[in-house]
N, CA, C and O of each residue as an XYZ file, in Angstrom:
668
protein
N       7.524     20.686     -1.918
C       6.968     20.524     -0.599
C       5.484     20.882     -0.587
O       4.676     20.186      0.029
N       5.138     21.951     -1.258
C       3.755     22.406     -1.380
C       2.874     21.345     -2.070
O       1.742     21.105     -1.651
N       3.395     20.726     -3.112
C       2.651     19.665     -3.818
C       2.384     18.519     -2.833
O       1.280     17.973     -2.817
N       3.369     18.150     -2.017
C       3.173     17.025     -1.067
C       2.094     17.451     -0.061
O       1.238     16.643      0.301
N       2.129     18.697      0.385
C       1.114     19.150      1.380
C      -0.266     19.073      0.800
O      -1.182     18.643      1.500
N      -0.482     19.477     -0.482
C      -1.771     19.430     -1.161
C      -2.235     18.012     -1.282
O      -3.403     17.722     -1.023
N      -1.367     17.128     -1.664
C      -1.701     15.674     -1.795
C      -2.124     15.072     -0.450
O      -3.145     14.389     -0.374
N      -1.354     15.319      0.599
C      -1.607     14.842      1.872
C      -2.974     15.400      2.415
O      -3.761     14.677      3.026
N      -3.200     16.670      2.170
C      -4.407     17.307      2.583
C      -5.636     16.644      1.888
O      -6.666     16.369      2.504
N      -5.452     16.414      0.585
C      -6.539     15.801     -0.191
C      -6.811     14.390      0.343
O      -7.971     14.042      0.562
N      -5.774     13.568      0.558
C      -5.952     12.199      1.003
C      -6.571     12.162      2.394
O      -7.491     11.386      2.649
N      -6.070     12.993      3.284
C      -6.629     12.999      4.634
C      -8.097     13.424      4.673
O      -8.905     12.862      5.411
N      -8.431     14.474      3.824
C      -9.848     14.869      3.724
C     -10.755     13.794      3.132
O     -11.893     13.596      3.558
N     -10.221     13.132      2.168
C     -11.048     12.084      1.475
C     -11.273     10.912      2.470
O     -12.368     10.357      2.564
N     -10.186     10.560      3.210
C     -10.301      9.390      4.116
C     -11.070      9.661      5.386
O     -11.762      8.788      5.910
N     -10.937     10.927      5.896
C     -11.608     11.272      7.129
C     -13.032     11.676      6.897
O     -13.893     11.415      7.737
N     -13.315     12.329      5.740
C     -14.709     12.829      5.527
C     -15.193     12.351      4.180
O     -15.043     13.046      3.175
N     -15.768     11.178      4.155
C     -16.276     10.564      2.859
C     -17.338     11.511      2.339
O     -17.597     11.426      1.138
N     -17.962     12.364      3.042
C     -19.062     13.200      2.599
C     -18.591     14.084      1.419
O     -19.388     14.446      0.554
N     -17.248     14.433      1.399
C     -16.777     15.299      0.334
C     -16.457     14.488     -0.893
O     -16.208     15.059     -1.955
N     -16.454     13.164     -0.784
C     -16.178     12.310     -1.981
C     -17.362     12.388     -2.960
O     -18.493     12.631     -2.539
N     -17.120     12.193     -4.207
C     -18.170     12.134     -5.186
C     -19.102     10.910     -4.927
O     -18.719      9.968     -4.233
N     -20.335     10.950     -5.501
C     -21.239      9.913     -5.408
C     -20.546      8.601     -5.812
O     -19.965      8.527     -6.895
N     -20.598      7.564     -4.956
C     -19.980      6.285     -5.241
C     -20.770      5.532     -6.208
O     -21.951      5.285     -5.965
N     -20.206      5.146     -7.295
C     -20.815      4.275     -8.290
C     -20.480      2.845     -7.919
O     -19.315      2.459     -7.817
N     -21.598      2.023     -7.708
C     -21.404      0.698     -7.209
C     -20.503     -0.104     -8.159
O     -19.731     -0.948     -7.704
N     -20.594      0.159     -9.512
C     -19.783     -0.577    -10.430
C     -18.301     -0.219    -10.254
O     -17.432     -1.074    -10.424
N     -18.014      1.056     -9.912
C     -16.576      1.390     -9.682
C     -16.056      0.686     -8.421
O     -14.956      0.134     -8.433
N     -16.811      0.702     -7.377
C     -16.380      0.030     -6.162
C     -16.259     -1.472     -6.416
O     -15.299     -2.081     -5.943
N     -17.167     -2.079     -7.124
C     -17.089     -3.509     -7.436
C     -15.888     -3.822     -8.307
O     -15.255     -4.868     -8.163
N     -15.591     -2.934     -9.184
C     -14.414     -3.110    -10.089
C     -13.107     -3.071     -9.305
O     -12.193     -3.852     -9.567
N     -13.028     -2.189     -8.376
C     -11.835     -2.104     -7.551
C     -11.683     -3.363     -6.620
O     -10.597     -3.914     -6.441
N     -12.820     -3.759     -6.064
C     -12.748     -4.953     -5.205
C     -12.429     -6.216     -6.023
O     -11.725     -7.094     -5.525
N     -12.918     -6.326     -7.238
C     -12.670     -7.467     -8.112
C     -11.186     -7.455     -8.568
O     -10.574     -8.504     -8.769
N     -10.661     -6.288     -8.714
C      -9.269     -6.107     -9.157
C      -8.262     -6.819     -8.232
O      -7.286     -7.413     -8.690
N      -8.523     -6.744     -6.958
C      -7.616     -7.463     -5.991
C      -7.623     -8.934     -6.190
O      -6.576     -9.577     -6.112
N      -8.787     -9.497     -6.447
C      -8.865    -10.965     -6.688
C      -8.135    -11.339     -7.908
O      -7.436    -12.352     -7.918
N      -8.262    -10.557     -8.971
C      -7.532    -10.808    -10.238
C      -6.014    -10.729    -10.037
O      -5.258    -11.556    -10.547
N      -5.576     -9.672     -9.250
C      -4.102     -9.552     -8.984
C      -3.631    -10.807     -8.258
O      -2.605    -11.386     -8.615
N      -4.379    -11.230     -7.240
C      -3.955    -12.440     -6.459
C      -3.870    -13.649     -7.361
O      -2.870    -14.367     -7.336
N      -4.888    -13.888     -8.152
C      -5.001    -15.008     -9.002
C      -3.787    -15.066     -9.989
O      -3.161    -16.109    -10.176
N      -3.502    -13.915    -10.591
C      -2.351    -13.946    -11.548
C      -1.060    -14.096    -10.872
O      -0.190    -14.795    -11.391
N      -0.855    -13.470     -9.707
C       0.384    -13.630     -9.008
C       0.595    -15.068     -8.487
O       1.683    -15.626     -8.624
N      -0.438    -15.649     -7.899
C      -0.367    -17.009     -7.368
C      -0.030    -17.985     -8.546
O       0.700    -18.956     -8.353
N      -0.551    -17.720     -9.714
C      -0.312    -18.597    -10.890
C       0.989    -18.350    -11.540
O       1.379    -19.107    -12.429
N       1.727    -17.271    -11.128
C       3.007    -16.930    -11.668
C       2.903    -16.279    -13.045
O       3.881    -16.269    -13.792
N       1.719    -15.728    -13.398
C       1.514    -15.050    -14.622
C       1.716    -13.566    -14.481
O       0.789    -12.773    -14.642
N       2.897    -13.215    -14.188
C       3.221    -11.830    -13.884
C       3.113    -10.932    -15.071
O       2.685     -9.788    -14.922
N       3.475    -11.383    -16.246
C       3.356    -10.508    -17.468
C       1.917    -10.056    -17.654
O       1.670     -8.921    -18.062
N       0.928    -10.971    -17.345
C      -0.488    -10.518    -17.511
C      -0.913     -9.498    -16.535
O      -1.986     -8.913    -16.677
N      -0.095     -9.253    -15.523
C      -0.479     -8.270    -14.571
C      -0.216     -6.867    -15.013
O      -0.629     -5.931    -14.328
N       0.468     -6.664    -16.156
C       0.825     -5.333    -16.694
C      -0.435     -4.423    -16.764
O      -0.380     -3.251    -16.391
N      -1.534     -4.969    -17.233
C      -2.716     -4.112    -17.431
C      -3.419     -3.823    -16.134
O      -4.425     -3.114    -16.166
N      -2.965     -4.328    -14.957
C      -3.505     -4.025    -13.664
C      -2.870     -2.774    -13.104
O      -3.369     -2.278    -12.094
N      -1.762     -2.195    -13.699
C      -1.061     -1.122    -13.209
C      -1.041      0.038    -14.215
O      -1.065     -0.182    -15.426
N      -0.998      1.258    -13.706
C      -0.742      2.502    -14.522
C       0.781      2.340    -14.884
O       1.544      1.655    -14.203
N       1.139      2.993    -15.954
C       2.582      2.960    -16.454
C       3.473      3.536    -15.403
O       4.591      3.060    -15.204
N       2.973      4.620    -14.679
C       3.823      5.305    -13.696
C       3.504      4.943    -12.268
O       3.681      5.750    -11.355
N       3.007      3.661    -12.067
C       2.680      3.151    -10.742
C       3.923      3.070     -9.847
O       5.057      2.977    -10.315
N       3.653      3.111     -8.542
C       4.680      2.868     -7.517
C       4.231      1.710     -6.661
O       3.043      1.542     -6.384
N       5.202      0.910     -6.245
C       4.940     -0.160     -5.312
C       5.949      0.090     -4.138
O       7.164      0.153     -4.325
N       5.375      0.220     -2.966
C       6.136      0.513     -1.729
C       5.903     -0.574     -0.703
O       4.958     -0.493      0.082
N       6.751     -1.592     -0.696
C       6.531     -2.667      0.256
C       7.301     -2.423      1.515
O       8.277     -1.673      1.524
N       6.881     -3.036      2.552
C       7.471     -3.001      3.928
C       8.944     -3.259      3.891
O       9.372     -4.343      3.494
N       9.765     -2.257      4.310
C      11.232     -2.432      4.461
C      11.995     -2.504      3.198
O      13.130     -2.981      3.212
N      11.431     -2.044      2.048
C      12.167     -2.043      0.781
C      12.040     -0.712      0.103
O      11.081      0.019      0.351
N      13.013     -0.363     -0.776
C      12.840      0.819     -1.610
C      11.659      0.779     -2.491
O      11.191     -0.306     -2.836
N      11.153      1.893     -2.873
C       9.962      1.974     -3.789
C      10.412      1.486     -5.148
O      11.521      1.771     -5.600
N       9.495      0.718     -5.810
C       9.640      0.350     -7.236
C       8.758      1.292     -7.996
O       7.554      1.367     -7.751
N       9.372      2.040     -8.951
C       8.643      3.087     -9.703
C       8.595      2.717    -11.146
O       9.603      2.494    -11.817
N       7.287      2.661    -11.617
C       7.008      2.282    -13.029
C       6.709      0.823    -13.086
O       7.240     -0.004    -12.345
N       5.778      0.538    -14.059
C       5.243     -0.806    -14.151
C       6.366     -1.799    -14.465
O       6.326     -2.910    -13.936
N       7.372     -1.468    -15.298
C       8.416     -2.462    -15.581
C       9.184     -2.851    -14.362
O       9.512     -4.020    -14.156
N       9.482     -1.823    -13.520
C      10.226     -2.153    -12.222
C       9.384     -2.992    -11.302
O       9.895     -3.876    -10.615
N       8.066     -2.718    -11.281
C       7.189     -3.470    -10.380
C       7.107     -4.927    -10.820
O       7.204     -5.845    -10.006
N       6.917     -5.129    -12.184
C       6.807     -6.453    -12.688
C       8.074     -7.248    -12.505
O       8.008     -8.448    -12.234
N       9.261     -6.604    -12.646
C      10.516     -7.243    -12.454
C      10.677     -7.724    -11.017
O      11.129     -8.835    -10.742
N      10.263     -6.786    -10.075
C      10.273     -7.110     -8.641
C       9.374     -8.306     -8.370
O       9.788     -9.247     -7.694
N       8.113     -8.283     -8.900
C       7.169     -9.372     -8.641
C       7.598    -10.685     -9.220
O       7.313    -11.737     -8.649
N       8.292    -10.650    -10.365
C       8.814    -11.891    -10.935
C       9.898    -12.477    -10.012
O       9.888    -13.671     -9.714
N      10.818    -11.633     -9.569
C      11.895    -12.048     -8.691
C      11.305    -12.599     -7.332
O      11.717    -13.644     -6.827
N      10.368    -11.864     -6.811
C       9.790    -12.266     -5.532
C       9.064    -13.635     -5.643
O       9.178    -14.475     -4.752
N       8.340    -13.834     -6.718
C       7.604    -15.045     -6.963
C       8.536    -16.195     -7.182
O       8.296    -17.290     -6.674
N       9.638    -15.970     -7.955
C      10.661    -17.047     -8.120
C      11.332    -17.467     -6.846
O      11.678    -18.637     -6.684
N      11.525    -16.531     -5.929
C      12.134    -16.806     -4.690
C      11.215    -17.477     -3.700
O      11.642    -18.344     -2.937
N       9.959    -17.085     -3.706
C       8.995    -17.453     -2.681
C       8.439    -18.852     -2.915
O       8.108    -19.541     -1.949
N       8.327    -19.290     -4.152
C       7.723    -20.590     -4.398
C       6.256    -20.458     -4.458
O       5.754    -19.616     -5.202
N       5.535    -21.235     -3.724
C       4.056    -21.175     -3.725
C       3.626    -20.044     -2.750
O       4.068    -19.965     -1.604
N       2.720    -19.166     -3.293
C       2.232    -18.040     -2.466
C       0.725    -17.965     -2.634
O       0.178    -18.047     -3.734
N       0.077    -17.803     -1.472
C      -1.431    -17.615     -1.539
C      -1.783    -16.393     -0.711
O      -1.209    -16.182      0.357
N      -2.700    -15.601     -1.180
C      -3.132    -14.417     -0.525
C      -4.562    -14.513     -0.048
O      -5.404    -15.162     -0.668
N      -4.816    -13.861      1.053
C      -6.177    -13.497      1.469
C      -6.245    -12.026      1.659
O      -5.334    -11.460      2.262
N      -7.255    -11.368      1.191
C      -7.403     -9.937      1.295
C      -8.764     -9.627      1.849
O      -9.784    -10.120      1.369
N      -8.759     -8.795      2.877
C     -10.057     -8.379      3.479
C     -10.173     -6.836      3.423
O      -9.533     -6.125      4.197
N     -11.005     -6.343      2.489
C     -11.141     -4.937      2.329
C     -11.745     -4.264      3.612
O     -12.696     -4.785      4.196
N     -11.193     -3.139      4.017
C     -11.741     -2.397      5.162
C     -12.474     -1.082      4.756
O     -13.415     -0.630      5.409
N     -12.001     -0.534      3.688
C     -12.577      0.747      3.243
C     -12.341      0.997      1.762
O     -11.239      0.771      1.260
N     -13.372      1.464      1.057
C     -13.224      1.798     -0.374
C     -13.819      3.203     -0.466
O     -14.932      3.444      0.001
N     -13.077      4.120     -1.067
C     -13.572      5.443     -1.376
C     -13.303      5.777     -2.837
O     -12.182      5.622     -3.320
N     -14.284      6.211     -3.501
C     -14.165      6.654     -4.883
C     -14.311      8.207     -4.916
O     -15.287      8.748     -4.397
N     -13.377      8.876     -5.502
C     -13.424     10.315     -5.677
C     -12.955     10.647     -7.085
O     -11.764     10.767     -7.371
N     -13.953     10.787     -7.948
C     -13.683     11.134     -9.369
C     -12.910      9.989    -10.038
O     -13.375      8.849    -10.069
N     -11.765     10.298    -10.554
C     -10.902      9.383    -11.241
C      -9.954      8.601    -10.314
O      -9.088      7.869    -10.793
N     -10.113      8.754     -9.005
C      -9.238      8.074     -8.108
C     -10.062      7.190     -7.149
O     -11.146      7.586     -6.720
N      -9.569      6.052     -6.830
C     -10.174      5.146     -5.903
C      -9.153      4.719     -4.862
O      -8.001      4.425     -5.183
N      -9.615      4.688     -3.553
C      -8.782      4.368     -2.468
C      -9.247      3.081     -1.796
O     -10.410      2.967     -1.409
N      -8.373      2.142     -1.661
C      -8.730      0.883     -1.017
C      -7.769      0.596      0.133
O      -6.552      0.596     -0.057
N      -8.308      0.353      1.316
C      -7.510     -0.014      2.442
C      -7.975     -1.459      2.792
O      -9.164     -1.732      2.955
N      -7.002     -2.334      2.893
C      -7.277     -3.735      3.146
C      -6.344     -4.345      4.172
O      -5.228     -3.864      4.365
N      -6.794     -5.400      4.832
C      -5.909     -6.240      5.614
C      -5.531     -7.381      4.600
O      -6.316     -7.776      3.738
N      -4.283     -7.868      4.772
C      -3.905     -9.005      3.960
C      -3.129    -10.051      4.732
O      -2.500     -9.762      5.750
N      -3.186    -11.285      4.220
C      -2.396    -12.432      4.731
C      -1.716    -13.049      3.542
O      -2.348    -13.213      2.498
N      -0.497    -13.386      3.651
C       0.247    -14.009      2.567
C       0.976    -15.221      3.095
O       1.855    -15.112      3.950
N       0.600    -16.388      2.575
C       1.260    -17.657      2.984
C       2.290    -17.952      1.903
O       1.997    -18.007      0.709
N       3.532    -18.141      2.399
C       4.655    -18.362      1.480
C       5.202    -19.768      1.800
O       5.562    -20.065      2.939
N       5.252    -20.616      0.767
C       5.791    -22.019      0.913
C       6.963    -22.197     -0.008
O       6.790    -22.700     -1.118
N       8.194    -21.792      0.418
C       9.373    -21.875     -0.371
C       9.701    -23.355     -0.717
O       9.258    -24.263     -0.015
N      10.459    -23.583     -1.771
C      10.857    -24.933     -2.155
C      11.739    -25.505     -1.067
O      11.696    -26.709     -0.814
N      12.543    -24.671     -0.415
C      13.379    -25.078      0.702
C      13.145    -24.161      1.832
O      12.937    -22.967      1.618
N      13.168    -24.655      3.030
C      12.935    -23.769      4.200
C      11.481    -23.962      4.717
O      10.698    -24.747      4.184
N      11.197    -23.243      5.720
C       9.892    -23.403      6.375
C       8.889    -22.399      5.838
O       9.245    -21.332      5.338
N       7.629    -22.774      5.956
C       6.494    -21.897      5.522
C       6.386    -20.642      6.407
O       6.642    -20.680      7.611
N       6.005    -19.554      5.775
C       5.920    -18.311      6.493
C       4.522    -17.685      6.207
O       4.024    -17.782      5.085
N       3.935    -17.085      7.159
C       2.698    -16.262      6.925
C       3.034    -14.821      7.262
O       3.499    -14.559      8.371
N       2.825    -13.896      6.378
C       3.019    -12.444      6.598
C       1.628    -11.904      6.629
O       0.754    -12.334      5.876
N       1.419    -10.908      7.552
C       0.117    -10.282      7.581
C       0.334     -8.720      7.750
O       1.325     -8.292      8.342
N      -0.595     -7.917      7.229
C      -0.470     -6.518      7.366
C      -1.668     -5.746      6.765
O      -2.795     -6.233      6.675
N      -1.342     -4.552      6.379
C      -2.411     -3.680      5.847
C      -1.774     -3.029      4.569
O      -0.589     -2.703      4.505
N      -2.645     -2.883      3.609
C      -2.212     -2.179      2.393
C      -3.184     -0.972      2.114
O      -4.340     -0.953      2.537
N      -2.643     -0.013      1.402
C      -3.434      1.088      0.896
C      -3.089      1.181     -0.602
O      -1.929      1.358     -0.974
N      -4.097      1.060     -1.429
C      -3.910      1.139     -2.871
C      -4.696      2.357     -3.357
O      -5.837      2.594     -2.962
N      -4.052      3.098     -4.208
C      -4.712      4.236     -4.858
C      -4.788      3.819     -6.336
O      -3.779      3.569     -6.995
N      -6.026      3.758     -6.813
C      -6.400      3.369     -8.174
C      -6.624      4.639     -8.987
O      -7.041      5.667     -8.453
N      -6.351      4.557    -10.247
C      -6.601      5.639    -11.182
C      -7.474      5.048    -12.286
O      -7.220      3.952    -12.786
N      -8.554      5.836    -12.667
C      -9.457      5.339    -13.677
C      -8.921      5.840    -14.994
O      -8.773      7.049    -15.174
N      -8.625      4.949    -15.925
C      -8.111      5.302    -17.264
C      -9.184      5.820    -18.189
O     -10.372      5.719    -17.880
N      -8.796      6.361    -19.294
C      -9.651      6.944    -20.334
C     -10.577      5.785    -20.863
O     -11.672      6.030    -21.368
N     -10.092      4.538    -20.723
C     -10.904      3.359    -21.174
C     -11.909      2.953    -20.097
O     -12.649      1.992    -20.307
N     -11.971      3.635    -18.961
C     -12.898      3.292    -17.897
C     -12.437      2.230    -16.942
O     -13.172      1.865    -16.024
N     -11.180      1.696    -17.139
C     -10.703      0.673    -16.281
C      -9.861      1.219    -15.134
O      -9.053      2.128    -15.320
N     -10.061      0.655    -13.954
C      -9.240      1.064    -12.770
C      -8.013      0.333    -12.805
O      -8.022     -0.866    -13.086
N      -6.883      0.992    -12.525
C      -5.579      0.388    -12.416
C      -4.881      0.948    -11.160
O      -5.164      2.055    -10.701
N      -3.966      0.136    -10.634
C      -3.160      0.545     -9.480
C      -2.227      1.666     -9.836
O      -1.446      1.544    -10.779
N      -2.287      2.760     -9.105
C      -1.356      3.839     -9.359
C      -0.338      3.956     -8.272
O       0.823      4.270     -8.536
N      -0.754      3.704     -7.022
C       0.128      3.668     -5.829
C      -0.263      2.536     -4.991
O      -1.452      2.304     -4.771
N       0.736      1.781     -4.488
C       0.471      0.605     -3.595
C       1.486      0.610     -2.522
O       2.686      0.519     -2.782
N       1.005      0.719     -1.265
C       1.858      0.713     -0.176
C       1.361     -0.375      0.870
O       0.165     -0.442      1.151
N       2.233     -1.168      1.401
C       1.796     -2.117      2.404
C       2.807     -2.167      3.524
O       3.970     -1.811      3.336
N       2.365     -2.612      4.700
C       3.222     -2.730      5.876
C       2.738     -3.928      6.694
O       1.625     -4.430      6.539
N       3.611     -4.335      7.539
C       3.293     -5.426      8.473
C       2.786     -4.735      9.778
O       3.570     -4.314     10.628
N       1.466     -4.646      9.887
C       0.820     -3.898     10.944
C       0.609     -4.813     12.168
O       0.157     -5.946     11.997
N       0.921     -4.357     13.395
C       0.796     -5.149     14.568
C      -0.646     -5.550     14.905
O      -0.883     -6.496     15.657
N      -1.609     -4.804     14.328
C      -2.986     -5.088     14.564
C      -3.646     -6.002     13.521
O      -4.862     -6.196     13.528
N      -2.817     -6.560     12.622
C      -3.307     -7.573     11.667
C      -2.305     -8.752     11.751
O      -1.152     -8.672     11.326
N      -2.826     -9.829     12.321
C      -1.977    -11.009     12.648
C      -2.648    -12.228     11.979
O      -3.759    -12.134     11.458
N      -1.963    -13.333     12.008
C      -2.466    -14.583     11.494
C      -3.775    -14.998     12.166
O      -4.655    -15.578     11.531
N      -3.893    -14.679     13.511
C      -5.076    -15.052     14.230
C      -6.280    -14.156     13.862
O      -7.414    -14.495     14.197
N      -6.049    -13.029     13.183
C      -7.106    -12.145     12.788
C      -7.719    -12.532     11.424
O      -8.718    -11.955     10.995
N      -7.111    -13.499     10.770
C      -7.509    -13.931      9.473
C      -8.956    -14.402      9.445
O      -9.332    -15.245     10.260
N      -9.774    -13.895      8.546
C     -11.182    -14.454      8.501
C     -11.152    -15.873      8.078
O     -10.313    -16.280      7.275
N     -12.079    -16.646      8.620
C     -12.192    -18.060      8.277
C     -13.001    -18.162      6.953
O     -13.627    -17.197      6.514
N     -12.965    -19.302      6.370
C     -13.732    -19.532      5.152
C     -15.241    -19.249      5.400
O     -15.920    -18.731      4.514
N     -15.752    -19.583      6.578
C     -17.125    -19.327      6.947
C     -17.436    -17.913      6.977
O     -18.519    -17.508      6.555
N     -16.476    -17.067      7.491
C     -16.683    -15.603      7.544
C     -16.762    -15.052      6.162
O     -17.552    -14.145      5.898
N     -15.927    -15.600      5.227
C     -15.927    -15.101      3.857
C     -17.261    -15.369      3.128
O     -17.666    -14.611      2.246
N     -17.890    -16.407      3.501
C     -19.179    -16.832      2.908
C     -20.336    -15.921      3.310
O     -21.328    -15.798      2.592
N     -20.181    -15.255      4.530
C     -21.241    -14.424      5.025
C     -21.398    -13.143      4.237
O     -22.269    -12.330      4.546
C-alpha cells in the first residue's frame, strides 16, 4: 500500500506541477510523440510482431472494461486477437500533455479509433489514454504502462479535422 501511495504521489506531483519535472529535452518529447504514430502505423498494417520493441518487457495494457494485460507477450497476443476480430482499424491521436521526468515520460492523449469489421457495422470509439514511457539503457523510449478509457468529453464530434492537423 505504501508503494502505491508513493507512486500516486509522484504521478500527481509530476502532472500537477511540471516545475518539479526535469528539463524537457525536445528530442525526448519528439521521440515519445513519434512513437504513437509508429504504434498506429504498425497496428493498422497488422504488423503486431514488429510492435514488440515499442514495449518494455514488463509493460501493462489496461483497456476500458477489460482485465489488465501484463507483459509484452500478453499485450501482443491481445493486440493480435483484437486486430483479427476488428478487421480494418484506423487511429487518430491528439496529444494533450507530455511530461518528461528523468527516465519516465508521461503522455496524455485523446484518441479516435475507426473499426470496420468484415461483417457488421462500422464503429468509432473515442476516449483518452495515459501512457507512461520508460527510457531504456539504449536511449529508446518504450511503453511501460498504457491505460485508456472511453471519456464522455472526447467524442467523434471532437475529432480534429485534417485541416486542424496541418496547423
